[in-house]
C-alpha positions, 0 to 999 in steps of 0.5 A: 499465536498465527495470524488466524489463529489471531483474527478467528472471529474476525478479519484479516487483510492479506496485503500483496496476496499476488506475491504468495508463492505457491507452498504459501498459496495451498496454505491459504486455500487450505484456510479459507476453504476448510477453515482450518490451520495448522499451527506452528508445534501444534499437534493437530489441525486448528479450526478458524473463523476468519473473513479474508480481505485481500489487496495486491497491485498484480493482474490476478486474473492473468497470473492465473491465466500464466499459472502463477496464482492458484486458479480455486485460491483466486475464485475463493478470494474473489468473492467481492471484488473492489478495483481501485483505480491508479491515483493518477486517475483520480485526481481529486482525491489528491488533497484529502490524501495529503491532509490526512498524511500530512496529519499523520506523519507531523504526529509521528514526526512529533512536529505541530500540524504543517500546511502545505503551499498551494504551489506544492498541492498543484505539483502533487495534482500534476504528478503521475503518482507511479507508486500509487498512494504508498508513493504519495504517503512517503513523500509527505513523510519525507517532507515533514521530517526535512521541512524546516518552516511550518509550510510544505512549499515545492522545495520539500518535493525535488524527488516530485519535481523531478517527475512532473518535469521529466529530469532525470536524476543522477543517482548522487542526486537521489541520495542527497534527496533520501 
């Protein structure tokens, strides 16, 4: 069963819709506009009732202007836009996100809950997070997996410290921290 058929009667989240190739944009437009899909191996189209929530990091409007994204699909998906600013512009969210990702990472790694030192939190708050929330989530997961103690310190975030301090890392340093 495809994702649209599985989501029939519900909501389907499409992440990074700006990365869709033109052929997929045509199929998505048909599903959104007509409520019809062509399941693989089926002899006829199937009607679906799906609410679409889509996200992207790209400037879709510019992609439409450049001819890289279908204008008709853009307007079908752009019914209720929500702009989420970059993490660097909402630093007050960082402690809450760290707590959330820390609890999740501890559970995934099978570790009891560990804490974050004030110095590490200051370091995390000072970072511009070019990769936004995903980068923060991955930094926390990596620190939890590699940490020996019950408290994350700046030592568990060497790549973040390098970003904040503007230190260029050579390839072997990056590999050592992977």
